[in-house]
C-alpha positions in Angstrom: 20.4 1.4 21.0 21.0 1.7 17.6 18.6 -0.8 15.8 20.5 -3.6 13.6 20.9 -3.4 9.9 17.9 -4.4 7.9 18.4 -6.8 4.8 15.5 -6.1 3.0 14.0 -8.1 0.6 10.6 -7.2 -1.4 8.3 -10.1 -2.8 4.7 -10.4 -3.9 2.7 -11.9 -2.1 1.8 -14.7 -4.7 5.5 -15.6 -4.2 4.6 -16.5 -0.4 0.9 -16.7 0.4 1.5 -17.9 3.7 2.0 -14.4 4.7 -1.4 -13.3 3.3 -3.2 -14.1 7.1 -0.2 -11.8 8.6 -0.7 -8.9 6.3 -4.7 -9.2 6.6 -4.4 -9.1 10.5 -1.9 -5.8 10.0 -5.0 -4.1 7.8 -7.5 -5.4 10.2 -5.9 -4.1 13.2 -4.7 -1.2 11.4 -8.2 0.0 9.4 -10.5 -2.7 9.3 -11.4 -3.0 13.4 -12.5 0.6 12.6 -15.6 -0.7 10.4 -18.3 -2.3 11.9 -19.2 -5.8 11.1 -15.5 -6.5 9.3 -13.3 -9.2 10.5 -9.8 -10.8 10.2 -11.6 -13.1 7.9 -13.1 -10.6 5.8 -9.5 -9.0 5.3 -8.0 -12.3 4.1 -10.8 -12.6 1.8 -10.0 -9.4 0.2 -6.5 -10.0 0.1 -7.1 -13.2 -2.2 -7.1 -10.6 -5.3 -3.2 -10.5 -5.1 -2.9 -14.2 -5.3 -1.4 -14.3 -8.9 1.7 -13.7 -10.8 3.0 -11.0 -13.2 -0.3 -8.4 -13.5 -1.9 -6.1 -11.4 -3.0 -5.7 -8.6 0.4 -6.2 -6.6 0.9 -6.7 -3.0 4.3 -6.2 -2.1 5.9 -7.6 1.1 9.0 -6.2 2.7 11.2 -8.9 4.3 13.6 -8.6 7.0 15.9 -11.4 7.1 12.9 -13.2 5.9 10.4 -11.8 8.2 7.6 -9.8 7.1 7.6 -6.0 8.2 6.2 -4.0 5.9 3.8 -4.1 2.8 1.8 -1.7 0.2 -0.8 -2.4 -2.6 -1.2 -0.9 -6.2 -5.1 -1.8 -6.6 -8.0 -0.6 -8.9 -10.7 2.0 -8.1 -9.7 2.9 -4.5 -12.6 5.1 -5.3 -15.4 4.9 -7.2 -16.4 8.7 -8.0 -13.7 8.9 -10.5 -13.8 5.8 -12.6 -11.0 7.4 -15.0 -8.6 6.9 -11.8 -7.8 3.2 -11.9 -4.3 2.5 -10.1 -4.5 3.7 -6.5 -1.6 2.9 -3.7 -3.0 1.8 -0.6 -2.4 -0.6 2.2 0.9 1.0 3.2 2.0 -0.5 6.5 5.2 -0.7 8.5 5.3 -3.0 11.6 6.3 -0.8 14.7 9.3 -1.8 15.1 10.9 -0.8 11.8 8.7 2.5 11.5 11.4 5.5 10.9 13.7 3.5 8.9 12.6 4.7 5.2 11.2 1.3 4.6 8.0 2.6 3.4 9.5 4.7 0.9 11.6 1.9 -0.2 8.5 -0.3 -0.5 6.8 2.5 -2.4 9.6 2.8 -4.9 10.0 -0.4 -5.8 6.1 -1.1 -6.3 5.9 2.2 -8.5 9.0 0.4 -10.3 7.2 -2.3 -10.9 4.2 -0.4 -11.7 5.5 1.6 -14.5 6.8 -2.0 -15.8 3.6 -3.1 -16.1 2.7 0.1 -18.3 0.3 2.3 -15.2 1.2 5.9 -15.9 -1.0 7.4 -13.5 -1.4 6.4 -9.6 -3.7 7.7 -7.0 -3.8 7.3 -3.2 -5.4 9.1 -0.4 -4.1 10.0 2.9 -5.5 11.4 6.2 -2.1 13.6 6.5 -3.6 16.8 5.2 0.0 18.0 3.9 0.7 15.1 2.0 3.2 13.7 4.6 6.0 11.0 2.9 3.7 11.1 -0.3 4.1 14.4 -0.9 8.0 14.1 -0.2 8.0 11.2 -2.5 6.6 13.2 -5.5 2.9 13.1 -5.2 1.1 15.9 -6.3 -2.2 17.0 -4.0 -5.1 16.9 -6.1 -8.3 17.2 -4.0 -10.1 16.8 -0.4 -12.8 14.5 0.0 -14.5 12.8 2.4 -13.6 9.0 3.6 -17.1 6.6 3.4 -16.2 6.4 7.5 -16.7 10.2 7.3 -13.2 11.4 8.4 -11.6 14.1 5.5 -8.6 12.8 3.1 -6.4 14.2 0.7 -6.4 12.9 -2.7 -3.0 12.7 -4.2 -1.6 11.9 -7.7 2.1 10.8 -9.2 2.7 10.2 -13.2 5.1 7.3 -13.4 7.7 7.9 -16.4 7.2 5.2 -19.3 10.0 2.2 -19.1 
């Protein structure tokens, strides 16, 4: 059976702060529960930095007919060993019911356009996909392989944004 057509609207978390606990639950379930001692409340607190308008960091949420279905962040200093790498894409999450429809790519591209409009030139990310996966297909360049704080190997990728 074919999925119904999506009517996607990207909004900033600051436009609808009531979505913060929903996004926090996605992040906690996907990544946070693997960190000893971390809770859903911790995830909520970590996301409060995105509750502002018009400046970095940004958390973009995709709404499908008004329902939140995906999120992505542009944040500062994901990894501290390279302080010159200031801007990082992270928290890319798509609800299982909406995966495989290109939604992550659409959300990432919208976030990168907003970042470029704010003067961001270089964006980094870390992924467990050694070949870069989706990010490589979207024009990201592999830089190095490192070990995540949790002990797993990750690949660092980079993308230069066109100035606006």
